[in-house]
Steps between C-alpha positions, in 0.01 A plus 500: 500500500119475568223610279283610801554623854310652792796671671534876541812495309561319171701190595636476141712820553702310776529197267632726216758659740618148608548392145702820415226626275410814700729742682271748663150545374318492166525824287356339187256235399721328233211329312319715245163411367212637712751572772567833660859649451560503878337320783275699732193494724151453368164623634264331743293355210811276420356176643542221240883500540488646846841371625686747271273804580779698676762450221376360171631498139127460383234755471149457641359498146703199410412280793172637604311183465554125456358542149735770400789277621378200303411678183791767478706328242226357259283190496781266414654559835196439715586241755170323498487411118461144584187559718431674828754450766429406852505797739806373696689460164400833346615689807850409425484643144364819640793510737742430227352773286528750784855395568602562143315832463582645842818367664810712438715192549363350178686752298825382647457191289408660169646270237629785269618733773664831425850352465393280195179675366515629148193697387596423139410143578169567668191505259302711738768771523501813288877436427437152365712423198386188316819480301712521811281234676526257216875540459552444874221250546381692806159544655480699812220645721458689816233282676633151518641348825751226516652269777329655799502244781167444673464326846448127473231515751304749296534300192393185684188674621414624164537146355273355779237765444490451107580123472139421406449781262559488126760701285658511162773245464655630180869476509496380860254781595718796392303812541584648169451176299154464645430857420596443137261197490219687660548791246449240204189356690359851540566586120330177405200577709483863363512366138218253588292771647559719195382214284183443705425878476546503121277189461229667714535819295461292179200320631335841598582632152337212332187537711492879422521428132213256527289770671594752235380264227173438692457870545574561120241238391239670723600845379467388127154359567403823688603704198381280206151422625387865548668582160307235329179617657584859393569392145172293474312803644659739245421258210137466603460879524651531154266245374189666647616845356549336157152344505349836595669669202375227264143561615492161672513576868510220734260666734200695390400835645298474816177661391246666720155329514336807372695485174373150387227248587705185437784383715854599404702246331863447626778379291339518143406762238148624491369573148 
């Protein structure tokens, strides 16, 4: 099988017939994740995975862009986690993604096909039975492929295109082992980011508390000083009134010049 072609007819159909995997034509897609139930044509905007436009198991929304193909299964499955890939290398990853999503022949190699699949062993199925799965040590799914032969020439071309690029080497480069490691890396990065945000919030809170204290001091001064002035003023007024009542006014009456010949004395009693 090949993961890309330019022929009018999908050459993988003829390969499947020669291997006894396909009798007539495809009436089902086999794989189930983002896949359609049955293969069929897509509209003219179907360009990213164009070889399968006339008979695809994928919908335009799934393979609309390179980004959707790369990010469809979560960050731990991005193929460029060890750094940007060369253009010639990344092209093969796009082709492989299109092949998995769109080619009806991929479903012929579903690992847990209808003859062995038990939904009670599938955690994603509504019929899942944890007790049954544990007792039978089974773990099934409807999306995994197994033992599909790929043309040696295509594999060699892929290797040549990517031999200078870098990839995860966990467990020999196993896709799922690498995904598990990436998930732990992402979790650690998320926790680190949360700590940084918490520290920033704590610093901001400390700064705000300092500002509140400064404002409180200024507010106290603004209240106390006028209050002291008011109390002093009231006390002085009371003192003046008391002196008047005792016949010892602090200030004498301002007298008209016609009432007396001598100047008025201020601040003392006149006999």
